[in-house]
N, C-alpha and C positions, 0 to 999 in steps of 0.2 A: 517125601517120606516113603518112596517106593524102592529104596536101595535094597539089594539082596542081603539077607542075613548071612554073615560070615562066621560068627562065633555065637555059641549059646552058653547059658549058665549050666553048671553041673552041680546040683545040690549035694552030691556026695563029696565034693572037694571043698573043704572048709575055707580055702583061700579065695574062692570065687563063688561060693554058694550064695544064691540070691543077689548076685551082683549085677543082674541085668544081662544084656546081650549087645552085640554089634550088628548094625545094619550098614554094611559097607564100612565107612570110616566114622560113622556116628554111633555113639554108645547110647543105649536106651535103658533107663532105670525106672521100673514101676514103683510108684509110691502111693500107698493107701492113706487117705485122710482120716485120722481118728479124732474123737471129740477133743482130746488134749491139744490138737493143732489149731483149734478154733477159738474165736472170742465168744462172748455171750450170745451173739447173733447166729452162731453156727458157721460163720465165714472164717476161712483160714487167716490167721494173724499175719500181717504183711512180712514180718521178719522171718517167718518160717520158710518163705520161699528161698532165702539165703541158705538155710539148712538143707533144703532139698537140692539146691545147686551144688553145695559142698559134697553131698553124698554122691551125686552124679559124677563130679570130677574125681572123687576118691575111687569110686568103683571103676571108672574108665581106666585110671592109672593101674589099679590092681589087676584088671583083666588084660591090660597091655604088658604086664610083667614088671611094672615099676612099683616097688614096695616102699612105703614110707619108712618102715623100721630098718630096712636094709640101708637106706640112705644115712640113717643115724648111727649105724654100727661101724662104719669105716674109720680110718685114721682121721679124716677130715669130715666131721659130722655135718651133714647138710639137711636142710628142710625146705619145703615149699612154703611160700607165703603169698598172699594176694597183694599185689601192688595197686590194683584198681579193679573195681567192679561197678557196672552200671546196670540197673534193673529198670524195666518198664513193665507196668502192670496193665493188662487189658481187661480181664474178667476175673471174678472171684472164684475160688474153689470152696467147696462145702464139705461138711462131714460126710463120710462114706464114699466120696469121689475116688476114682482111681485115676491117678495122674501118670504121665510119662515124662521124665526128664531126659531131654535129648541133648547130648554134649558132643561137640566136635572141636578139635583144636586146629588152628589155621596157620600158625607160624611159630618157629623156634629160632631165637637169635641170642647168642651170648648166654645170659642168665635168664632170659624171658621166654615164656610160653603164653601165647594168646589163644583165646577161644571164644566160642559162642555157645549159649545154652538156650533152650526153649522148653517151656513146660506146657504140656497139652493135657486136656481132658477130652478124650476122644479126638475129634477133629478141631476142637476149639482151642486156639492159642490163648493161654492165660497170662504168660509172663515170658519176657526175654531177658537175657543177661549177656553182657560183653565183659570178658575178664582178661586180666593180664596177671599172670603168676610169675614168680621169680624164685630161683634157688638162692638161698642164703646160708651162711655159716650160723652156728648157734649164737654168735655174738652180733649177728645182723649184717654181716658184710656180703654183698652179692658175689656169687661164683658162677662160672660157666656151668651150664647143664652138663653133667658128666657124659662122656662118650657112650657108655653103655645105655644110658637113658635116651640119648639122641637116637641111637640105633633102634631101640625098641619103639620109640614114638614116631619116627619118620614115616613108616608105612601108614600111619593114621592121620597125617596132616592132610587137610582139605582146604582148598581155596575158599575164601570168604564168599558167602552168598550175596554179599554186596550191600 
């Protein structure tokens, strides 16, 4: 977690306002836990970690210049979908906690983009995710990741931590 910050958010730019920042090739998104995120015990409901991971992935792409709506505006409308996600929970988060969702992508091949995510509260690792996303047409057929997206994402790819 000691990589140099290479990009920061700019709250005056609506496309990236409050979208987190990059530390090297890792995107960091702060997430505050509100009462609505928790169950009656004040602990974050397990499915909400999927939402935090989705936000991290979406903001990573947005800050890297990959816009969801632009992909849907072309002649061949394309969207991202998750093919696979694996979560492992270590510790619970609670109301008022400040979490950091750390997202890094490790590989692009054909239609697929793979990555890793970690959710921290301070130095405590709460949850990890391994993901495989794919580009598909609106009728569900896989398509190669468009060249312009490959060019935007290639500088952010990082070898898996193992």
